ZAVO-875798 format. One record per residue (C-alpha): residue in three letters; x, z, y. Coordinates in steps of 0.1 Angstrom, whole numbers, padded with zeros to 4 digits, always signed. Each point is the difference from the previous one (the first is absolute). Layout:
BEGIN
ALAXZY...
//
This chain:
BEGIN
MET-0752+0101-0068ARG+0032+0011+0013GLU-0002+0031+0021GLN+0007-0004+0036THR+0034+0013+0013SER-0004+0030+0023ILE+0015+0001+0034GLU+0023+0028-0010GLU+0015-0020-0030LEU+0005-0031+0022ILE+0019+0022+0027SER+0020+0016-0028GLY+0010-0032-0016ALA+0009-0016+0033ALA+0022+0029+0006GLN+0017-0003-0034ASP+0004-0038+0007ALA+0016+0007+0035GLY+0027+0021-0018GLY+0004+0023+0032TRP-0008+0038+0005LEU-0035-0004-0010GLY+0012-0015-0034ALA+0024+0027-0005LEU-0022+0029+0011PRO-0034+0006-0017VAL-0024+0007+0029ALA-0035+0014-0005GLN-0029-0012+0021VAL-0029+0022+0008ALA-0029-0004+0022THR-0023+0027+0012GLY-0031+0001+0022SER+0000+0017+0034ASP-0009+0032-0018GLY+0031+0000-0021ARG-0018-0009-0032ILE+0019-0026-0022VAL-0017-0034-0002ARG+0029-0020-0014TRP+0027+0009-0026ASN+0023-0028-0013HIS+0021-0003-0031ALA+0033+0012+0015ALA-0018+0032+0012GLN-0012+0006-0036GLU+0035-0005-0012LEU+0015+0023+0027LEU-0024+0030-0004GLY-0015-0007-0034TYR-0038+0000+0010PRO-0020-0030-0009PRO-0025-0012+0026PRO-0031+0017-0013GLN+0016+0034+0002VAL+0008-0003+0039LEU-0025-0023+0013GLY-0023+0019+0023ARG+0023+0031+0001HIS+0016+0012+0032ILE+0036-0010+0003ALA+0009+0037+0006ASP-0010+0007-0035LEU+0031-0017-0012LEU+0024+0021+0018HIS+0019+0029-0019PRO-0018+0032+0002GLY+0028+0015+0019ALA+0004-0029+0025ASP-0011+0000+0036ARG-0037-0012+0001SER+0005-0013+0034LEU+0004-0036-0014GLY-0037-0004-0002ARG-0005+0010+0036ALA+0029-0025+0011LEU-0016-0027-0019TRP-0035+0007+0015GLU+0018+0003+0036THR+0015-0033-0009ALA-0033-0017-0007ALA-0016+0017+0030THR+0027-0009+0026GLY+0015-0033-0014ARG+0035+0011-0003GLY+0022-0002-0030VAL+0017+0029-0019MET+0030+0002-0023GLY+0017+0031-0018THR+0009+0015-0033VAL-0025+0018-0021THR-0001+0017-0034ALA-0027-0015-0023TRP-0015+0013-0033HIS+0009-0024-0030ARG-0029-0003-0025ASP+0024+0016-0026GLY+0002+0032+0022HIS+0035-0004+0016PRO+0007-0003+0037LEU+0012-0033+0015GLU+0015-0005+0035LEU-0013-0030+0016GLU+0006-0019+0033ILE-0033-0013+0015TRP-0007-0025+0028ALA-0036+0001+0011CYS-0018-0022+0025PRO-0037-0005+0013VAL-0018-0031-0011PRO-0025-0008+0030ASP-0034-0014-0006ARG-0016-0028+0018LYS-0007+0023+0030GLY+0036+0010+0002SER-0006+0036-0011ALA+0018+0015-0031SER-0022-0003-0030ALA+0028+0004-0026VAL+0035+0011-0006LEU+0027-0019-0020VAL+0026+0022-0016PHE+0031-0014-0016ALA+0021+0025-0021ALA+0033-0001-0018GLU+0021+0025-0019ALA+0020+0017+0026HIS+0034+0000-0019ALA-0003-0039-0007ALA-0010-0006+0036ARG+0031+0019+0013ARG+0022-0019-0023VAL-0013-0034+0010ARG+0001+0010+0037GLY+0037+0013-0005SER+0010-0031-0018SER-0015-0020+0028ALA+0017+0019+0026VAL+0034-0004-0019TRP-0007-0037-0004GLU-0010-0006+0036GLY+0032+0019+0013LEU+0022-0019-0025PHE-0017-0034+0009ALA+0002+0005+0038ARG+0035+0018+0002SER+0020-0015-0029PRO+0032-0020+0010VAL-0009-0019-0031GLY-0021-0031+0005ILE-0033+0003-0019GLY-0026-0027-0004ILE-0033+0002-0021LEU-0014-0033-0013ASP-0030-0009-0019THR-0002-0018-0032GLN+0001-0035+0017LEU+0033+0015+0017ARG-0016+0000+0034PHE+0013+0029+0023LEU-0025+0028+0004GLN+0022+0024+0018VAL+0037+0002+0012ASN+0018+0030+0015PRO+0020+0002+0032ALA+0033-0004-0017LEU-0011-0033-0017GLU-0014-0012+0035ARG+0035+0006+0014MET+0018-0017-0029ASN-0022-0030+0001GLY-0001-0001+0038LEU-0038-0005-0002PRO-0030+0024+0007GLU-0023+0010-0027SER-0027-0022+0013SER+0023-0030-0009HIS+0002+0012-0036ILE-0037+0010-0008GLY-0017-0026-0023ARG+0030-0022-0003ARG+0024-0007-0028LEU+0038+0005+0004PRO+0008-0038+0001GLU-0024-0002+0031VAL+0014+0030+0017LEU+0039-0007-0007PRO+0006-0036-0009GLN+0039+0004+0003VAL+0004+0024-0029ASN-0002-0006-0037ALA-0037+0008-0002ALA-0009-0021-0031GLU+0025+0021-0020MET-0015+0032+0014GLU-0034-0010-0007GLU+0008-0009-0036ALA+0015+0037-0004MET-0031+0014+0014ARG-0023-0020-0022GLN+0021+0013-0030VAL-0007+0035+0011LEU-0038-0008+0003ASP+0000-0014-0035THR+0022+0025-0019GLY-0004+0033+0020GLU+0037+0004-0004PRO+0019+0008+0035LEU+0027-0022+0011LEU+0030+0014+0019ASP+0025-0014+0023ARG-0011-0036+0002ARG+0019-0015+0029ARG-0017-0017+0028ARG+0022-0023+0022GLY-0006-0020+0031ARG-0008+0004+0037THR-0027+0018+0018PRO-0013+0000+0035ALA+0018+0034+0003ASP+0034-0018-0004PRO-0005-0036+0001ALA+0037-0009+0004GLN+0013+0011-0033ASP-0010+0006-0036ARG-0007+0035-0012VAL-0005+0015-0035TRP-0026+0025-0010SER-0003+0020-0033CYS-0037-0002-0009SER-0019+0021-0027TYR-0035-0007-0012VAL-0026+0024-0015ARG-0035-0010-0013VAL-0029+0020+0016GLU-0027+0008-0024ASP-0036+0014+0001PRO-0011+0029-0022MET-0010-0027-0024ASP+0036-0011-0003ARG-0010-0033+0016PRO+0026-0015+0023ILE-0012+0000+0037GLY+0033-0009+0017VAL+0037+0004+0005ILE+0020+0024+0021ALA+0033-0015+0011THR+0029+0020+0014LEU+0029-0015+0018VAL+0034+0013+0011ASP+0024-0022+0021VAL+0032-0003-0021THR+0017-0027+0022GLU+0032+0022+0008GLN+0002+0012-0036GLN-0002-0036-0012ARG+0026-0012+0024ASP+0023+0028-0011HIS-0006-0008-0037THR+0005-0036+0006ALA+0031+0006+0020ALA+0013+0022-0029GLU-0009-0025-0025VAL+0018-0027+0020GLY+0031+0022+0002ARG-0002+0008-0037ARG-0002-0038-0009ARG+0029-0008+0024LEU+0022+0028-0014ALA-0009-0013-0035LEU+0011-0036+0011LEU+0033+0013+0015SER+0006+0019-0031GLU-0006-0030-0023ALA+0022-0021+0025SER+0029+0023-0005VAL-0003-0001-0037ARG-0004-0038-0002MET+0023-0012+0026GLY+0025+0029-0006ALA+0005-0012-0036SER+0009-0035+0009LEU+0035-0012+0009GLU-0011-0036+0004LEU-0007-0017+0034GLU-0029-0021-0012ARG-0016+0028-0022THR+0002+0024+0029ALA-0016-0024+0025GLN-0028-0011-0024GLU-0007+0039-0007LEU-0004+0004+0037ALA-0025-0029+0005ASP-0020+0010-0032LEU-0002+0037+0011ALA-0014-0009+0035VAL-0027-0023-0014PRO-0030+0011+0001HIS+0007+0036+0013LEU+0013-0012+0033ALA-0004-0037+0003ASP-0015-0030-0016VAL+0031-0022-0001VAL+0037+0012+0005THR+0033-0019+0000VAL+0034+0015-0002ASP+0031-0018+0013VAL+0036+0009+0000LEU+0030-0013+0020GLU+0013-0032-0016SER+0035+0013-0001LEU-0011+0029-0019ALA-0020-0021-0024ARG+0032-0021-0007GLY+0018+0031-0009GLY+0018+0005+0032GLU-0001+0027+0027PRO-0027+0004+0027GLY+0005-0019+0031LEU+0016+0016+0031GLY-0024-0013+0025LEU-0033-0017+0006THR+0003-0015+0035ALA+0000-0035-0012GLY-0029+0003-0023VAL-0003+0011-0037GLU-0001-0018-0034LEU-0022+0019-0027ARG-0006-0006-0035ARG-0034+0009-0014LEU+0004+0022-0031GLY-0035+0016-0003LYS-0035-0012+0004SER-0033+0015-0010PRO-0023-0014-0011LEU+0018-0031-0011THR-0030-0023-0001GLY-0038+0002+0002ARG-0006+0005+0037ALA-0001-0024+0028LEU+0028+0019+0018SER+0022+0000-0031ASP+0002-0038+0003VAL+0007+0001+0037VAL+0031+0024-0001ALA+0032-0014-0015PRO+0006+0006-0037ILE+0027+0023-0017GLY+0034-0014+0002ARG-0005-0019+0033THR+0027+0005+0027LEU-0017+0004+0036THR+0017-0004+0033PHE-0012+0017+0032PRO+0013-0005+0034ALA+0012+0029+0023GLY-0035+0003+0016ALA-0021+0001-0030PRO-0019+0032-0011TYR+0020+0003-0032THR+0032+0000+0019GLN-0014+0024+0026ALA-0011+0025-0028LEU+0035-0001-0015SER+0019+0001+0033VAL-0018+0030+0014ARG-0005+0016-0036GLN-0037+0009+0007PRO-0032-0013-0014TYR-0016-0030+0018VAL-0038+0004-0002LEU-0027-0023+0011ALA-0030+0024-0005ARG-0025-0029+0008PHE+0013-0034-0009ASP-0024-0024+0019GLN-0001-0034+0016ARG+0018+0014+0031ALA+0031+0012-0022VAL-0001-0035-0018SER+0001-0017+0034LEU+0033+0017+0010ALA+0017-0013-0030ALA-0014-0033-0002ARG+0029-0016+0021ARG+0024+0008-0029THR-0019-0002-0032ASP-0035-0006-0015LYS+0005+0028-0026PRO-0020+0026+0021ALA-0029-0022+0001GLN+0001-0004-0036LEU-0001+0037-0006LEU-0030+0004+0024THR-0017-0028-0020ALA+0008+0018-0033GLY-0019+0031+0013VAL+0029+0022+0012HIS-0013+0024+0028SER+0028+0025+0002PHE+0038+0001-0011MET+0033+0017+0004MET+0036-0005-0009VAL+0021+0030-0010PRO+0039-0003-0002LEU+0018+0012-0030VAL+0028+0023+0012ALA+0023+0022-0020ARG+0032+0018+0010ASP-0002-0015+0034LEU+0000-0035-0014VAL-0027-0026+0005LEU-0009-0015-0035GLY-0032-0019+0005VAL-0036+0002+0009ALA-0035+0007-0016THR-0030-0019+0016LEU-0035+0013-0008TYR-0033-0018+0007ARG-0036+0012+0000MET-0029-0023-0006ARG-0027+0025-0013PRO-0024+0015+0025ILE+0017+0033-0001GLY+0012+0002+0036PRO+0034-0008+0015PHE+0032+0019-0008GLY+0002+0032+0017SER+0027+0026+0006ASP-0005+0016-0034ASP+0004-0034-0018VAL+0032-0006+0022VAL+0016+0034-0011LEU-0010-0006-0037ALA+0014-0036+0000GLY+0032+0014+0015GLU+0003+0025-0027LEU-0005-0025-0027ALA+0026-0023+0019ALA+0025+0027+0001ARG-0002+0007-0036ALA+0004-0037-0009ALA+0029-0004+0024ILE+0019+0030-0016SER-0006-0016-0035ILE+0010-0035+0013ASP+0032+0015+0016ASN+0007+0019-0033ALA-0003-0032-0018ARG+0023-0017+0024LEU+0028+0029-0004TYR-0006+0000-0038GLN+0005-0037-0003HIS+0032+0002+0021GLU+0013+0028-0022HIS-0013-0018-0031GLU+0018-0032+0008THR+0032+0021+0009ALA-0002+0017-0032VAL-0004-0031-0020LEU+0030-0015+0018LEU+0021+0029-0006GLN-0012+0001-0038ARG+0008-0036-0005SER+0033+0002+0017MET+0012+0027-0023LEU-0010-0019-0031PRO+0027-0022-0017GLN-0003-0033+0019HIS+0016-0021-0027ILE+0005+0015-0035THR+0029-0016-0020ALA-0010+0005-0036PRO+0031+0011-0023THR+0011-0022-0026GLY-0024-0002-0029ILE-0031+0014+0019GLU-0027-0019+0018VAL-0021+0019+0025ALA-0030-0005+0023HIS-0016+0024+0025ARG-0029+0004+0024TYR-0008+0025+0026LEU-0035+0002+0014PRO-0005+0025+0030ALA-0033+0019+0002SER-0028-0017+0018ASP-0004+0004+0039ILE-0024+0028-0004ASN+0026+0020-0021GLU+0033+0012+0010VAL+0032-0015-0015GLY+0017+0021-0026GLY+0036+0004-0012ASP+0001-0023-0031TRP+0033-0017-0007TYR+0019-0017-0028ASP+0036-0012-0007VAL+0023-0015-0026LEU+0036+0011-0003GLN+0031-0015-0017LEU+0017+0028-0020PRO+0034-0001-0016ASP+0005-0017-0036GLY-0026-0026+0008ARG-0029+0026+0000ALA-0028-0001+0025ALA-0023+0026+0016LEU-0037-0005+0006LEU-0015+0024+0023ILE-0033+0007+0018GLY-0011+0029+0021ASP-0029+0012+0023VAL+0003+0026+0028MET-0031+0021+0002GLY-0016-0005+0034HIS-0008-0026+0024GLY+0011-0017+0031MET+0033-0002+0017PRO+0013+0034-0014ALA-0005-0011-0036ALA+0016-0034+0007ALA+0029+0017+0016VAL+0006+0024-0029MET-0004-0031-0023GLY+0029-0016+0018ARG+0022+0031-0003LEU-0006+0003-0038SER+0005-0037-0005ALA+0035+0001+0016SER+0008+0031-0019VAL-0009-0016-0032ARG+0022-0031+0007ALA+0029+0023+0009LEU-0003+0023-0030GLY-0007-0030-0023ARG+0035-0015+0008LEU+0016+0033-0012ASP-0018-0006-0034LEU-0013+0035-0001PRO-0021+0010-0030PRO-0038-0005+0008THR-0007+0038-0001ASP+0029+0007+0025MET-0012-0027+0023LEU-0035+0015+0001HIS+0014+0034+0008GLN+0021-0015+0029LEU-0032-0017+0013GLU-0017+0035-0001ALA+0028+0014+0020ALA-0005-0029+0026LEU-0038+0009+0004ALA+0010+0037+0004ASP+0020-0009+0030LEU-0031-0013+0019ALA-0014+0021+0027GLU-0035-0005-0015PRO-0004+0003-0038MET-0008-0032-0018LEU-0009-0010-0036ALA+0007-0033-0017THR-0004-0015-0034PHE+0028-0019-0015LEU+0006-0023-0032TYR+0035-0009-0009VAL+0008-0023-0029THR+0034-0012-0011CYS+0003-0032-0021ASP+0027-0018-0020PRO-0011-0036-0002ARG+0025-0008-0028THR-0016+0026-0024GLY-0034+0007+0014GLU+0008+0038+0001CYS-0018+0017+0028THR-0004+0036+0013VAL-0031+0013+0019THR+0002+0029+0025ARG-0033+0011+0018ALA-0006+0024+0027GLY-0038+0002+0001HIS-0004-0038+0003PRO-0025-0023-0021PRO+0016-0010-0031PRO+0014-0036-0005VAL-0016-0026-0023ALA+0020-0019-0026VAL-0009-0034-0013GLN+0016-0016-0030PRO+0005-0038-0002ASP-0030-0003-0023GLY-0024+0015+0027SER-0004+0035-0014ALA+0000+0023+0029TRP+0001+0038+0002VAL+0004+0028+0024VAL+0033+0015-0005SER-0002+0038-0012THR+0024+0021+0019PRO-0001+0035+0015PRO-0016-0004+0035GLY+0022+0026+0017VAL-0009+0013+0035PRO+0002-0018+0033LEU+0032+0004+0021GLY-0001+0028+0022VAL-0017+0026-0022GLY+0030+0012-0014GLY+0011+0024-0029ILE-0010-0024-0028ASP+0026-0021-0021PHE-0006-0036-0004THR+0001-0017-0034THR+0014-0034-0009THR-0017-0020-0027ARG+0017-0029-0021LEU-0020-0032-0001PRO+0013-0030-0021LEU-0016-0033+0007GLN+0003-0035-0016PRO+0016-0028+0020GLY-0025-0017+0023SER-0021+0031+0003LEU-0016+0012+0033LEU+0002+0032+0019VAL-0028+0004+0026LEU+0005+0027+0027TYR-0027+0007+0025THR-0013+0027+0025ASP-0032+0019-0004GLY-0019-0023+0023LEU-0002-0026-0026ILE-0018+0021-0026GLU-0019+0026+0020ALA-0035-0010+0010ARG-0030+0021+0011GLY-0026+0007-0027THR+0023-0015-0028ASP+0018+0019-0027ILE+0038-0004+0001ASP+0002-0008-0038ASP-0024-0030+0006ARG+0022-0013+0027LEU+0031+0002-0021GLY-0018-0017-0028GLU-0009-0029+0024LEU+0035-0001+0013THR+0014-0006-0036ARG-0027-0025-0006LEU+0011-0021+0030LEU+0036+0001-0014ALA-0010-0016-0033GLU+0019-0034+0009PRO+0035+0010+0008GLU+0015-0034-0003ARG-0016-0010+0033PRO+0022+0000+0033LEU+0004+0036+0012ASP-0014-0011+0034HIS-0032-0010-0017LEU-0002+0032-0017CYS+0003+0019+0031ASP-0028-0021+0016THR-0021+0007-0031LEU+0004+0038+0004VAL-0009-0003+0037THR-0031-0021-0004GLY-0012+0019-0031LEU+0006+0037+0010VAL+0002+0000+0039PRO-0033+0004+0020ALA-0004-0021+0033SER+0006+0031+0021ALA+0028+0022-0018ASP-0002+0036+0007ASP+0038+0003-0006ASP+0033-0020+0000ILE+0008-0018-0031ALA+0034-0008-0013ILE+0007-0021-0032LEU+0033-0007-0016ILE+0001-0021-0033ALA+0032-0007-0019ARG+0007-0022-0030ILE+0028+0016-0020GLY+0026-0022-0018SER-0015-0033+0012
//
């Protein structure tokens, strides 16, 4: 039959299960009679002093003291038993192994039924361990009571057992409102479920969790959300069994706000940097307007439209006044489809007319953002007399919107409209500032596009005016030509061509390309073109002509370079000469369709100086073709120049076709939709 468990073992086991000081500190329990003789000796006493019960039972407790110790302990115990008072102190006991052992003791009388002391109960513990536990307790109590960090102790069911004053202040509730309750019951307006899940994880794994964020409102500050950094540590008994969780909390609301503000600032700087790159690289009105709309969604708004003045969209200048209203053309919209509001606002390309009193006109007139932070029924009713559009916006879910004018170099160019529908709050002052920065960058890009377009058109006009308007082919030569300016997104260059009548029935075919772009290149091209016509009438040798052209370039205030190709032809004999100054070589095509790139010294561009030019003789059969071109025809990104020349000769394999058709074939076969450079082509049939 199983032996009955003693009182001492039950007490010891309970202490171990409790996990408190009794579990951490072995305590011997000794009972004596009123005469001081030992009548009970528990297992902890045996472990502490080494004596088994048979060796101590019946002995006087004073016999256990060290020979050199004060023997007054026995008398104190007897006085305790006699008077009914307790006693506590430190004594030196004699361990069974023969070494002294310092003990702390607590003794108290055990009264009999008549109330007189009949026995004394003595508790003893190793003094050093007792002081360590007591010191730890003092530190813990001081930390718990005085720490500015909120501390809560919870059991394994995550019910509060104890909270310190700092946590009471954080939560705005006394300790009595916490004890025995779980976090969702105490603070229903924080993310309690998430926090409890973290604590359960700590209980299950024993691994601490640090800096878990608790967010929400407490009775201490019910008007605003706050943020706390929470850390959780599992509490264990001496058997390593979990008995609860200690939670520590630090209010980090201000740090979180600072971090959030810094993060918002970083994102906004990144957005502005991206805007500068994307919009600054564009010289097209439509692309810039769409870039602005795409950048603002979803960082700043849910739907954005961008409108420019109708006069500007047509290629004209911005209007001088807005007193009579304004016409705007929608050039940007994001998203294009997929939202109810996208279907309400006008599509891209639509021209919109607004009277003088409309918000759009007001924003443009005063050059300041027009903001309706809270777009509601009251705002709709004010505009209902003129249009039902605001009511449609409200139905689509708009709760806040603003219009930001596009102003650059003191010119009003258009307006960007931003709508919010998501529940992220109305437009605030920071949003208005950011929208203004984006609008300013877009306005500069739009104005640059306007100025560039004007200069581009002027350069094209100048370029075309200096090209020969009507080429009269010399006798015996048939010619065709093409000139394609660079696309709108690239600057016009200085390409030109001409055909001259020389003495003795000869003719000169020439083509050139001034290095550079825009009006300066076009102006230099015109100067060289006029010089070539004047020098050609003098019938100078080709090399002398090229040196004279170099001298003309040297007279310029700014140094310029130009490539040049000069071919003389006698249509009666087919004799030709070719002189190059860094220009791509001509292509010759015989009547049977065999085509080749003429091999001749390339020379250096005009303006380099110091190098003689060489003339190469080129005999051709009657009916042969000579094809002159500028580098824009054969140069393409990512393509080898020899491959492009091979394609050029292949396209010329049917020389009997009309020369205009051959020009068209070269353009369609070799020129991309958006040419990076000007292209000039001159084709001549010799001896036709």
